[in-house]
N, C-alpha and C positions, 0 to 999 in steps of 0.2 A: 211509385211513378219512377219509370225506366226513364235514362238520359243516355242520348247517343251522341257521340262524338262525329262531326261530319267536318272534312277538310274541303274547302272552297278554293276554286283556282278564280284568281282576279287578273290574270293576264301576267303578273309578275313574280307570283308565289301562290303558296297554299294558306290559307288562315283557317286556325280550327275554329268551330262554330258548336258549340254546345246547345243541342235540341232537346227539350223534356216532353215528354208526352206517354199517354199508357199504351203499352203493349198487350195484346193478348196472349197470355202468358200459355194457354193451353196450345195455341196454334204451332208454336215453335218448339214446345216442350215435347221431348221423347219418352216413352212409357216409361216408368219405372221397373226394375228389374222383379218386383213383388206384382205388377199389374201383367205382366209376362207371364209370370208362373203362374198367376191364379186363372188367366184367360185361355191358356194354351193347354193341351192336354198332355198327359205323362205317359210315356211308354216304357213300360218293365220288359226287358229282355227274358225270354224263358230260361227257366233255370231246372236242376234237379238234384236231388239228394237220394241216399238209401236208408230204408229204416226195415229192419229185420228181414235182411236179404232181399227187399223189392227195391224196385229203381221207382220215385215216385217224381213227375214231372209236375212242375208249376208253371202254367201260362195265364199271364194276365192280360187282359184286354185292355185297350187304352183308357186311363183314369181322368175323369172330369172333376174340376172342383165344383160343388153344389152346396152353398151355405158354408159351413165349416166342415165339409168333408171333403176328401177325394174319393169319386164313386165309379167302380167299374166292374166287369165281369171275371170270374176267375174259371179255371180248370185244373182240376189234378188229376192226373193219370197215373196209374199205379199199375205196373208191369212185374211180375205176369197176372195179377190179379186185376183183370179189368173191370170186375163187379164192384171192386172197392173205389174205383174210380168216381169224380163228382163234379159238379158244376153248381156255380152259385154266384151271389154278389159279394163282392168286398167293399169295405167302409173302413177308409181309415180315418182317424180324428185329423183335422187339419183348420185349426182355431186360426185367427187373423195373426197375433202373436207368435205363431208358430211359424206362420207364412213369412212373416216379415224376417226373422232369425233365418231362415231357410234361404231368402232372398239375398241376405248378407255375406251367405258361404258359410254358415256356422253348419257342424254336424249335429244332428237332432236323434233324439229317440221319439218314436212313435207308438201308437196304438191302433186299435181298430178291431173288425170283426168280420170273418167270413162266413156267411149264411147258406147253407147247402140249399139247393132248388129243392131236393126230396125231402120233405119231413120240416124244412125251414129251422134245421137244427145250426147254432151258431158257435163259431170255433173264435178264440181270444187271439188275436194277432198282436205281436209286437215286434219293434224292429228297430233299425238303424239307418240313417239317410246320410250320406257325405256328399256333399256337392263339390264338383270339382270347375274344370272351366267350360264355358259355353253352354250352359245349361243341362249339364249331363254330370252323373257319378256314379257312385257305389249303391246297392240296396242290400240289406239283410233283413229277411224276414224270419221269424221266430213263430211257427204256428203248432199249437198245443193240438193233440188229440187224442183219441181214446188209448193209442197206442204208444203213445209217449210226444215228446217233442221233436218237430221237424225244422230243421235251419237250411234256408234257401240264400245263398250269396249269387247276385246277381247286378246288374247295372241299369240304369235308366237314363232318357233324355227327354225334353220338351221339345215338342212340333205343332205343327197345326193340323 
């Protein structure tokens, strides 16, 4: 039960009066950072790396939390070997406990899968996410391939 201190004027001064009553906590409460993170989309900035003298560019479409995962589409563009480029679905593990720690500002390691649209072959992903201020931070992806591991360093932010 909430109590409110109110000052009443009786013409000659102010007198404190304590009023008890229930307040709807949902109405005045602002959403927690965890709620904001789980309800908003994560935007990952494009990044690139080199593998065997090839430039590989990673483009991640906005990620949305679905159940205990962040899910979205990705595109790997390989230059000059465009035929080795691929598109697919990115699925990053995001259990509630991990999202809670992330919302508190903790740096976290994560895992997930990138599943190619051609043939459905899945690549394991791991990485580190480091929050900074204002729902943004740094992100590093480690993507295993047949030709070795690729490392992409980028940034992210949350938005509508």
